[in-house]
C-alpha positions in Angstrom: -0.1 0.0 -0.1 1.4 3.3 -1.1 1.7 6.2 1.3 -0.9 9.1 1.2 0.2 12.3 -0.4 -0.4 15.7 1.1 -3.8 17.2 0.7 -4.4 20.4 -0.8 -7.4 22.3 -1.9 -7.7 23.5 -5.6 -10.6 24.9 -7.7 -11.6 23.3 -10.9 -14.6 22.6 -13.2 -16.9 19.5 -13.8 -15.3 19.2 -17.3 -11.6 19.0 -16.0 -12.9 16.6 -13.3 -14.2 14.3 -15.9 -10.9 14.5 -17.8 -9.0 13.5 -14.7 -11.6 10.5 -14.3 -10.7 9.3 -17.8 -6.8 9.6 -17.3 -7.1 7.4 -14.2 -8.2 4.3 -15.9 -5.5 1.7 -16.7 -3.1 -0.6 -14.9 -2.0 2.1 -12.4 -5.6 2.4 -11.0 -5.0 -0.2 -8.4 -2.3 2.0 -6.9 -4.8 4.9 -6.5 -5.3 4.1 -2.9 -3.4 7.3 -2.2 -5.5 10.5 -1.5 -5.5 12.8 -4.4 -6.2 16.5 -4.0 -9.5 17.6 -2.9 -11.3 19.1 -5.8 -13.8 22.0 -5.3 -16.1 21.8 -8.1 -18.3 24.7 -9.2 -21.7 23.2 -9.8 -23.4 26.3 -11.2 -25.3 26.9 -8.1 -23.3 26.0 -5.0 -19.7 24.9 -4.3 -19.4 21.3 -3.3 -16.3 19.4 -2.2 -15.6 16.2 -4.1 -12.9 13.6 -3.1 -11.3 11.9 -6.2 -10.6 8.4 -5.2 -9.5 5.6 -7.5 -11.0 6.9 -10.6 -14.2 7.7 -8.7 -15.8 10.9 -7.4 -17.8 11.2 -4.3 -19.4 14.2 -2.8 -18.2 15.2 0.7 -20.6 17.4 2.4 -19.4 20.7 3.8 -21.2 23.1 6.1 -24.0 24.8 4.3 -23.3 22.8 1.1 -26.3 20.5 1.3 -28.6 23.3 0.1 -27.9 24.3 -3.5 -31.0 26.5 -3.6 -30.0 28.3 -0.3 -26.6 29.0 -1.6 -27.9 30.3 -5.1 -30.5 32.4 -3.2 -27.9 34.0 -0.9 -25.5 34.9 -3.9 -28.5 36.6 -5.6 -29.6 38.6 -2.7 -26.0 39.6 -1.8 -25.6 40.7 -5.6 -28.9 42.8 -5.2 -27.4 44.4 -2.1 -30.2 43.4 0.2 -30.4 42.2 3.6 -32.4 39.2 4.6 -34.8 41.6 6.3 -35.3 43.8 3.1 -35.8 40.8 0.8 -38.4 39.3 3.2 -40.1 42.6 3.1 -40.1 42.8 -0.7 -41.2 39.1 -1.0 -43.9 39.2 1.6 -42.0 36.6 3.7 -40.2 36.7 7.0 -36.6 37.2 7.8 -36.6 33.8 9.5 -38.0 32.3 6.4 -35.3 33.7 4.2 -32.7 32.5 6.7 -34.1 28.9 6.9 -34.0 28.9 2.9 -30.3 30.0 2.8 -29.1 27.7 5.6 -30.9 24.7 4.1 -33.5 24.1 6.9 -36.1 24.4 4.2 -34.6 22.6 1.1 -37.7 22.7 -1.2 -39.6 25.9 -1.2 -42.9 26.0 -2.8 -43.3 27.4 -6.3 -45.1 30.6 -5.2 -42.3 31.2 -2.7 -39.7 31.0 -5.4 -41.7 33.4 -7.8 -42.1 36.0 -4.9 -38.3 35.8 -4.4 -37.6 36.2 -8.1 -40.0 39.1 -8.3 -38.5 40.7 -5.2 -34.8 40.3 -6.6 -35.9 41.6 -10.0 -34.4 38.7 -11.8 -34.2 38.3 -15.5 -35.9 35.2 -17.2 -32.5 33.3 -17.3 -31.9 34.0 -13.6 -35.4 32.9 -12.8 -34.9 29.7 -14.6 -31.7 29.1 -12.7 -33.5 29.8 -9.3 -36.2 27.4 -10.1 -33.7 24.7 -11.4 -31.9 25.1 -8.1 -34.9 23.7 -6.1 -34.4 19.8 -5.6 -37.0 17.7 -7.2 -39.6 16.0 -4.9 -38.1 12.6 -5.8 -34.5 13.5 -5.0 -33.2 11.6 -2.1 -30.9 14.6 -0.9 -28.2 14.2 1.5 -28.8 11.6 4.3 -29.2 13.0 7.7 -30.2 11.5 11.0 -32.9 14.2 11.6 -34.4 14.6 8.1 -37.6 16.7 8.4 -40.5 15.4 6.4 -41.9 17.8 3.8 -45.0 19.7 5.1 -48.3 18.6 3.2 -49.7 22.1 3.0 -51.7 24.0 0.4 -49.7 26.6 -1.5 -51.6 29.8 -1.7 -51.2 31.6 -5.0 -50.2 34.7 -3.4 -47.7 35.6 -0.6 -48.8 36.6 2.9 -48.8 40.3 3.6 -48.6 42.2 6.8 -48.5 39.4 9.4 -44.9 39.6 10.5 -45.7 40.5 14.0 -48.3 37.7 14.3 -46.0 35.1 12.8 -43.4 36.1 15.5 -46.1 35.7 18.3 -47.3 32.4 17.3 -44.0 30.9 16.4 -42.9 30.6 20.0 -45.8 28.5 21.3 -45.5 26.2 18.2 -41.9 25.5 19.2 -42.7 24.8 22.8 -43.4 21.0 23.4 -45.7 21.8 26.4 -48.1 23.7 24.0 -50.2 20.8 22.5 -53.2 22.6 21.2 -53.2 26.1 19.7 -56.3 27.5 18.3 -56.4 30.7 16.1 -59.8 32.4 16.6 -61.4 35.4 14.8 -64.3 36.6 12.6 -64.6 35.1 9.0 -62.3 36.6 6.5 -59.7 37.7 9.1 -57.1 35.5 7.7 -56.9 32.5 10.3 -56.2 29.9 7.6 -53.4 31.8 5.9 -51.7 32.8 9.1 -52.0 29.0 10.3 -50.5 27.7 6.9 -47.4 30.1 7.1 -46.9 29.5 10.9 -47.0 25.7 10.3 -44.7 26.0 7.3 -42.1 28.2 9.4 -42.3 25.7 12.2 -42.0 22.5 10.1 -38.4 21.9 11.2 -39.6 21.2 14.7 -41.7 18.2 13.7 -39.5 15.5 12.0 -42.6 13.4 11.3 -44.3 16.1 9.2 -47.0 18.7 9.0 -50.5 17.5 8.0 -53.3 19.9 6.8 -57.0 18.7 7.0 -59.7 21.0 5.6 -62.9 20.5 7.7 -65.2 22.9 5.6 -66.4 20.0 3.5 -67.5 18.0 6.5 -70.9 18.4 8.0 -70.9 15.5 10.3 -68.5 15.4 13.5 -68.2 11.6 13.1 -66.3 12.1 10.0 -63.5 14.2 11.4 -61.3 11.4 12.8 -61.6 9.1 9.8 -60.8 12.2 7.4 -57.7 12.8 9.6 -56.7 9.2 9.2 -57.3 9.3 5.4 -55.1 12.5 5.2 -52.3 10.5 6.8 -52.7 7.6 4.3 -54.1 5.4 7.0 -56.5 2.4 6.2 -59.0 0.8 8.6 -57.7 -2.5 9.9 -60.0 -5.4 10.5 -61.5 -5.1 14.1 -60.0 -1.7 14.7 -62.0 1.6 14.6 -60.5 4.7 12.8 -59.6 6.3 16.2 -57.6 3.2 17.4 -55.7 3.1 14.1 -55.0 6.8 14.2 -53.8 6.7 17.9 -51.6 3.8 17.2 -50.0 5.7 14.3 -49.4 8.9 16.1 -48.4 7.5 19.4 -44.7 7.9 18.8 -44.9 10.6 16.0 -43.6 14.2 16.4 -46.1 15.6 14.1 -48.1 18.9 13.7 -51.8 18.4 12.7 -53.5 21.6 11.3 -57.4 21.3 11.5 -58.8 24.2 9.4 -62.3 25.6 10.0 -63.3 23.7 13.2 -66.2 26.0 14.3 -69.1 23.8 12.9 -67.8 20.5 14.3 -67.4 21.4 18.0 -68.8 18.2 19.1 -65.7 16.3 18.3 -63.5 18.7 20.2 -63.3 16.1 23.2 -62.1 13.5 20.7 -59.2 15.7 19.5 -58.3 16.4 23.2 -58.3 12.7 23.7 -55.9 12.1 20.8 -53.6 14.7 22.1 -53.6 13.1 25.5 -52.7 9.6 24.1 -50.1 10.8 21.6 -47.4 12.5 23.7 -45.4 14.2 20.8 -48.5 15.3 18.9 -49.2 19.1 18.5 -52.6 20.3 17.0 -53.0 23.8 15.3 -56.7 24.5 14.6 -58.5 27.6 13.2 -62.0 28.3 14.4 -64.3 31.2 15.0 -64.7 30.1 18.5 -62.3 28.2 20.9 -62.7 24.5 21.3 -62.8 24.9 25.1 -61.0 21.8 26.2 -58.2 21.4 28.7 -54.7 22.4 27.7 -56.0 24.7 24.8 -54.0 28.0 24.1 -56.1 30.6 22.2 -54.6 33.2 19.8 -57.2 35.8 18.6 -56.3 36.8 15.0 -56.6 40.5 14.8 -57.7 42.4 11.4 -54.8 44.1 9.6 -53.5 47.6 10.8 -55.3 50.5 9.3 -54.0 53.6 7.6 -53.8 57.0 9.3 -57.3 58.5 9.8 -56.2 61.8 8.4 -58.6 63.4 5.9 -56.0 63.4 3.1 -53.3 60.7 4.0 -50.1 60.6 1.9 -49.5 57.5 -0.3 -46.6 56.7 2.1 -49.0 56.7 5.1 -51.4 54.4 3.4 -49.0 51.7 2.2 -47.3 51.9 5.5 -50.1 50.1 7.1 -50.6 46.4 6.5 -54.1 46.7 5.2 -53.0 49.6 2.8 -50.1 47.4 1.7 -52.3 44.5 1.0 -54.9 46.3 -0.8 -52.2 48.1 -3.0 -50.3 44.8 -3.9 -53.4 42.9 -4.7 -54.7 45.9 -6.8 -51.4 45.9 -8.8 -51.6 42.2 -9.3 -55.1 42.5 -10.7 -54.3 45.7 -12.8 -50.6 46.2 -13.5 -51.4 49.8 -14.4 -52.6 50.7 -11.0 -50.6 53.0 -9.1 -51.0 54.6 -5.7 -51.1 58.5 -6.0 -52.1 61.5 -3.9 -55.3 61.5 -5.9 -56.4 58.1 -4.9 -54.6 57.6 -1.5 -57.7 59.0 0.3 -60.1 56.4 -1.5 -57.6 53.5 -0.7 -57.4 54.4 3.0 -61.2 54.8 3.2 -61.7 51.5 1.6 -59.4 50.0 4.3 -61.2 51.5 7.1 -64.8 50.7 5.8 -63.7 47.0 5.4 -62.2 47.1 9.0 -58.8 45.6 7.7 -60.2 42.2 6.9 -57.9 40.5 4.3 -60.5 38.6 2.6 -62.7 41.7 1.9 -59.6 43.7 1.0 -58.7 41.1 -1.6 -62.0 41.1 -3.2 -62.1 44.8 -3.2 -58.7 44.9 -4.9 -60.0 43.5 -8.2 -62.2 46.6 -8.6 -59.5 49.1 -8.4 -60.5 50.8 -11.6 -63.6 52.0 -9.7 -62.0 53.0 -6.4 -64.0 56.2 -5.9 -67.4 54.5 -6.8 -66.5 51.4 -4.6 -65.8 53.8 -1.6 -69.1 55.4 -2.1 -71.0 52.0 -2.4 -69.3 50.8 0.7 -70.1 54.1 2.6 -73.8 53.5 1.9 -73.7 50.2 4.0 -74.1 46.6 3.2 -77.5 45.1 2.0 -79.6 44.0 4.9 -80.1 40.4 3.8 -76.3 39.6 3.2 -74.7 37.3 5.9 -72.5 38.9 8.5 -69.4 37.8 6.9 
């Protein structure tokens, strides 16, 4: 056995690496037990270290190199001269979300997240393509780790969350504390409970190695269907002689998992069953959205507030309007619906008035945003009040 040579680090390209591989074949291959130089290969998105050993290359993970998307995103952000906080604000994300992406804690961002980042960075079509290409495919095995986090099974809203930075910070802490087993987001219809819950669950996914599971309860009209629906969402099948609740409890007993039950208010009769599930599964955390609290032991309630309103001044400046979370949401959605829309001194008052008349409710603001061409008339219609026979929502 020959003695190893001194290690050194050099930079090269994939093409040169392939040439070295070809030259290594032959009678001398058996003697290539010696350690040849480390080759730092530029893969187009992130620098990875490779060890060249007996005509073969094998990737050697280095800190921060298991997330090609994260490294690529960081380079683009730095090239744009933005901090993580500035990019988060532009993309409608959180600074922690940007940090998790760059550090590889979230390896596979959702398509709408990548689009928001590309828009915020002002990327060209070619740069957009490279950013999307850097996202690992769902079938890719990725680097093996002892604490791989399951990808969250969450819906992907078509638009980014706007104006909820403070709320995300407030709910993130209880979701990360193991002693909090049941957290309920309450609030009136249209206040944004579901959107906030989805983003909070996505940001907390790294705390739940066995995954995040979303269950929509709106289609259900019978409380008896809740437990079977949860089991079905987890891919569980009924076993002969076992009820769905028994199958579910057996599966979740040793799982560190976040279960998101959306729109619980019309199924309150099953709340004790959910409490029993939590009690029998020590590592299960349940996040629910509901117009009212479940009122079971151990529940923590977080009232979701409306978005902040613009200044009540008679003639607010455009900066004052867009400085509020409700004004920013209305303006961003209006621009998405009508690219020609622009917030000016002439229409700032109407935009602020709409935010006030809709009480900062995100759903109402998004519906109003598609009517931006009729801002003045929309404000006048809202000031006349709602029709008497419309539901409260």
